C-alpha positions as a printed NumPy array, in Angstrom:
array([[-32.709, -64.752,  28.471],
       [-30.513, -67.288,  26.667],
       [-31.669, -68.584,  23.285],
       [-30.51 , -71.907,  21.879],
       [-27.599, -71.642,  19.438],
       [-26.5  , -68.122,  20.491],
       [-23.565, -67.079,  22.581],
       [-24.527, -65.717,  26.006],
       [-22.965, -62.366,  24.994],
       [-24.756, -62.141,  21.655],
       [-27.35 , -59.367,  21.413],
       [-30.49 , -60.33 ,  19.64 ],
       [-31.888, -58.219,  16.839],
       [-35.641, -57.595,  16.873],
       [-36.087, -60.154,  14.087],
       [-34.513, -62.845,  16.304],
       [-36.654, -62.234,  19.377],
       [-40.065, -63.706,  20.027],
       [-42.791, -61.301,  18.93 ],
       [-44.155, -60.981,  22.441],
       [-40.833, -59.562,  23.681],
       [-40.675, -56.514,  21.376],
       [-44.078, -55.665,  19.911],
       [-45.319, -53.679,  22.92 ],
       [-42.293, -51.517,  23.513],
       [-40.026, -54.18 ,  24.958],
       [-37.306, -53.595,  22.353],
       [-33.884, -55.067,  22.85 ],
       [-31.193, -52.798,  24.273],
       [-29.895, -50.445,  21.589],
       [-32.963, -50.864,  19.385],
       [-34.606, -47.576,  18.451],
       [-37.637, -46.85 ,  16.359],
       [-37.564, -43.958,  13.936],
       [-40.009, -42.119,  11.789],
       [-39.349, -42.577,   8.049],
       [-40.796, -39.154,   7.228],
       [-38.462, -37.468,   9.703],
       [-35.494, -39.383,   8.352],
       [-36.32 , -38.424,   4.744],
       [-36.81 , -34.777,   5.702],
       [-33.432, -34.733,   7.478],
       [-31.72 , -36.188,   4.409],
       [-33.307, -33.608,   2.108],
       [-32.822, -30.587,   4.328],
       [-30.048, -28.192,   3.365],
       [-27.878, -27.192,   6.262],
       [-25.698, -24.127,   6.731],
       [-22.662, -25.87 ,   5.236],
       [-24.599, -26.721,   2.059],
       [-25.832, -23.141,   1.707],
       [-22.313, -21.77 ,   2.215],
       [-20.965, -24.14 ,  -0.433],
       [-23.691, -23.205,  -2.956],
       [-22.958, -19.49 ,  -2.377],
       [-19.27 , -20.197,  -2.936],
       [-20.001, -22.084,  -6.187],
       [-22.261, -19.239,  -7.316],
       [-19.431, -16.725,  -6.807],
       [-17.045, -18.991,  -8.719],
       [-19.63 , -19.289, -11.518],
       [-19.87 , -15.5  , -11.734],
       [-16.084, -15.242, -12.01 ],
       [-15.955, -17.938, -14.706],
       [-18.732, -16.273, -16.671],
       [-20.93 , -19.361, -16.827],
       [-22.973, -21.494, -14.459],
       [-21.008, -24.397, -13.012],
       [-23.057, -27.572, -13.373],
       [-23.357, -29.51 , -10.137],
       [-21.899, -32.977, -10.544],
       [-19.594, -31.929, -13.4  ],
       [-15.827, -32.395, -13.49 ],
       [-15.461, -28.625, -13.153],
       [-17.608, -28.592, -10.   ],
       [-15.6  , -31.507,  -8.617],
       [-12.363, -29.592,  -9.135],
       [-13.866, -26.47 ,  -7.575],
       [-15.062, -28.513,  -4.605],
       [-11.488, -29.651,  -4.012],
       [-10.395, -26.009,  -3.878],
       [-13.329, -25.212,  -1.56 ],
       [-12.339, -28.07 ,   0.751],
       [ -8.759, -26.726,   0.79 ],
       [-10.076, -23.361,   2.02 ],
       [ -9.524, -21.362,  -1.182],
       [-11.601, -18.302,  -1.971],
       [-13.64 , -18.389,  -5.197],
       [-11.086, -15.975,  -6.757],
       [ -8.167, -18.265,  -5.922],
       [-10.026, -21.362,  -7.096],
       [-11.011, -19.854, -10.453],
       [ -7.477, -18.557, -11.033],
       [ -6.049, -22.016, -10.328],
       [ -8.701, -23.76 , -12.423],
       [ -8.017, -21.491, -15.424],
       [ -4.253, -21.945, -15.008],
       [ -4.656, -25.739, -15.   ],
       [ -6.833, -25.567, -18.128],
       [ -4.216, -23.412, -19.865],
       [ -1.47 , -25.898, -18.967],
       [ -3.595, -28.759, -20.304],
       [ -4.128, -26.896, -23.61 ],
       [ -0.425, -26.174, -23.934],
       [  0.547, -29.815, -23.405]])
């Protein structure tokens, strides 16, 4: 169906279609409904990658002798080492070496 003022190739969003065309399941192509509760649960759910990262940070915290605060500069630096594939031992060694260089400068 062509609507005035729109290109023949334009796809209408649900807000641009007459109510009668989408309210009873006649959604435009590509339009999907979703459940807000399911979406929120998916966003909050920890996955295997998150759990592996938190275990890695916990090991690094043990090696440092204090709990690394999530969201801190220290955690950000450790995350970079994690993303590079370092072990917690390697990351802590590098982090302490960088701190020593900064103190010496």
